[in-house]
SESE-441288 format. One line per field, with one value per residue (C-alpha): z, x negated, y; residue number from 1. Coordinates in steps of 0.2 Angstrom, whole numbers. Each point is the difference from the previous one (the first is absolute). Example, Ala and Ser with C-alpha at 12.3 -4.5 7.8 and 13.67 -1.06 7.14 Angstrom:
<recs>
w: c(39;-3)
u: c(-62;-6)
v: c(-22;17)
n: c(1;2)
</recs>
This chain:
<recs>
w: c(-186;-8;9;-4;-4;15;12;-8;2;18;4;-8;10;16;-4;-2;16;-8;14;13;-10;2;18;-5;-12;14;0;7;-13;-14;6;1;-17;-7;9;-6;-18;2;7;-13;-14;8;1;-18;-5;9;-5;-18;-4;5;-16;-12;-12;7;-9;-17;3;7;-13;2;19;-3;-11;12;14;-12;-4;18;10;-14;5;-12;7;-7;8;-1;13;4;3;12;9;19;9;18;8;-15;-19;-7;-14;5;-13;1;-7;-6;-9;5;-10;6;-17;-17;-8;14;1;19;6;18;2;12;5;5;0;2;-11;10;-10;1;6;-11;-17;2;-15;-12;-2;-11;14;14;6;9;14;9;-1;16;2;17;8;-15;-3;-13;-9;-4;-14;6;-17;-2;18;-6;-12;13;11;-14;-3;18;2;-16;4;8;8;11;-14;5;18;8;17;10;-15;-1;-12;-5;-12;-4;0;-11;11;0;17;3;9;7;8;10;3;-10;-2;-14;5;-8;7;-11;5;-11;-5;9;-4;13;-3)
u: c(188;-17;-16;-16;-16;-9;14;-2;-19;2;12;-11;-15;9;5;-19;-3;-13;2;-6;-15;-5;-4;-14;-8;-9;-18;-6;6;-4;-18;-2;7;-12;-15;5;0;-17;-8;7;-6;-17;-1;6;-14;-14;6;1;-18;3;9;-14;-8;-18;-6;6;-9;-16;-11;8;-3;-18;-3;8;-12;-15;5;4;-13;-13;0;1;13;5;16;2;14;17;4;14;7;1;9;-7;-10;-1;5;-14;-4;-7;-12;-7;-16;-9;-17;-6;-14;-9;-9;9;-11;-5;2;-1;17;5;14;14;14;12;0;12;2;9;12;8;18;6;1;7;13;-9;-16;-9;3;-9;-14;-14;-9;-11;-7;0;-9;4;-5;-10;-17;-10;-15;-12;-13;-17;-5;15;-2;-6;14;13;-8;0;19;4;-10;5;19;7;15;3;7;-8;3;-7;7;-5;-9;-15;-13;-14;-14;-13;-18;-14;-5;18;5;18;0;18;7;15;16;-7;10;-5;4;-4;-1;0;-5;-5;-17;-1;6;-2;3)
v: c(14;3;-2;8;-10;8;-7;-17;0;6;-14;-13;6;-1;-18;-3;8;12;12;-12;-4;19;-4;-12;13;10;7;-17;-11;12;1;-19;-1;13;-8;-17;6;8;-16;-10;12;0;-19;-2;13;-10;-17;4;-5;-17;-3;7;-12;0;-16;7;17;-8;8;17;-1;-5;15;11;-6;2;18;6;-9;-3;-18;-15;-11;-17;-8;-18;-3;7;18;5;14;2;14;-1;8;12;-3;-11;-12;-17;-7;-17;-8;15;2;18;8;16;0;-1;-13;-12;-19;0;5;0;-13;6;-12;14;19;13;16;13;10;17;-1;15;-9;-17;2;-11;-10;13;14;-10;10;-10;10;-12;-18;-10;-16;-8;-16;-7;-8;9;-6;15;-2;7;5;11;8;16;2;-4;13;13;-3;2;16;9;0;15;-9;-15;-11;-17;-6;-17;-5;-16;-7;-12;5;-12;-2;-12;6;-5;-15;-7;6;6;16;4;16;-5;11;15;16;12;18;17;17;15;18;15;-6;-17;-18;-13;-18)
n: c(1;2;3;4;5;6;7;8;9;10;11;12;13;14;15;16;17;18;19;20;21;22;23;24;25;26;27;28;29;30;31;32;33;34;35;36;37;38;39;40;41;42;43;44;45;46;47;48;49;50;51;52;53;54;55;56;57;58;59;60;61;62;63;64;65;66;67;68;69;70;71;72;73;74;75;76;77;78;79;80;81;82;83;84;85;86;87;88;89;90;91;92;93;94;95;96;97;98;99;100;101;102;103;104;105;106;107;108;109;110;111;112;113;114;115;116;117;118;119;120;121;122;123;124;125;126;127;128;129;130;131;132;133;134;135;136;137;138;139;140;141;142;143;144;145;146;147;148;149;150;151;152;153;154;155;156;157;158;159;160;161;162;163;164;165;166;167;168;169;170;171;172;173;174;175;176;177;178;179;180;181;182;183;184;185;186;187;188;189;190;191;192;193;194;195)
</recs>
């Protein structure tokens, strides 16, 4: 007696209890599976920048900041990626110049560069959106105060944000003048720019 291939496959599937597994493949389990795959794919996408070589691309990153924000930034510390609360790059020990040829840079221990979550495929596609300086103590040089103000008023977008930072400068008599817990905010309208 000859048996066809389809009968052999049906017998084999019955032995494996394939028909009983169909009961588990309902709408609920399929939706859980699809949502799990979506969450894992999203996590993989947002965690990918953790493995970029930031230290090796430090000069490229400094040039990108200079081009986008028109700021001269020298990075002496580590560069790392943080996913929460939004995708951002943590930069440590930075000398920030608002003027290209200036010996008196503002020294910042830690700042965040907020990046666009759309292009996280490789390091070169990272698109910096905003610089956030939070909970820092910053020395302002009085001789460059006019140049700082010019930089901050000429930009059309909110690119540099200071939150809960202490600003201080030393006046001509050697006194230290401190502004505690200062927030820098900008408001734009059609013809007005308020700081």
